[in-house]
N, C-alpha and C positions, 0 to 999 in steps of 0.2 A: 540491510540488502546489500548484496554482492552478484558481481556480474556472473552469469549463469546460474542463480538462483530463480526458483520456479515459483511465483506466487500462485499460494492456493485459497488463502481466505484473507479476509480484511476484514475487522469488525465484525466476527462472526459469520460472515454471509461468503459464500463461495464466489470468488474470483473466475467468472467463466470468460472473460473478454477483457480488452482496454477499455471498453466503453464501459462497463460494468464497473470498473477501477475509478474511472473518470466521474462517475455519478455518485460515488462515495466521496470525492473530492471536493463538493459543493462549499459555496461559502460557510455552512454551517460546521464543516469539518475544520477549517483553518484554526490552527493552535490547540486544538483539542488532540489528545494522546488517542491515537488507534492502534489496535491490536492487530499485527500481521502474523499470518503462518506461510511459511516458505520450505520447499523441498531444495533441499544443499547436498548435491551428492546422493548418498542414501540416507541421509539424515531430516528431520524435520526440524526447524529453528522457528522460534517465535521471537518477534520482535515488538517493539514498541517504537512508532515512528509520531512524530507531530507535524502533519502536513503544514507548508508554507504557502503562503502568495506568490506567485509567480512573479518575477521581476523583470522587465524587458530595457533593453536600452535603447528606448526611443527618445 
């Protein structure tokens, strides 16, 4: 993903909001490939991402 990309689908499900994407990023998704489709300019771009656990500097 790049700045300016518009995320359309994640795991074959439409991404209608940031909350919808967050629901896909639960524990079960960590470390598993997730297919994403984004609109980049005038082109559809398919990528595979592997969600990772957020690490904080506590």
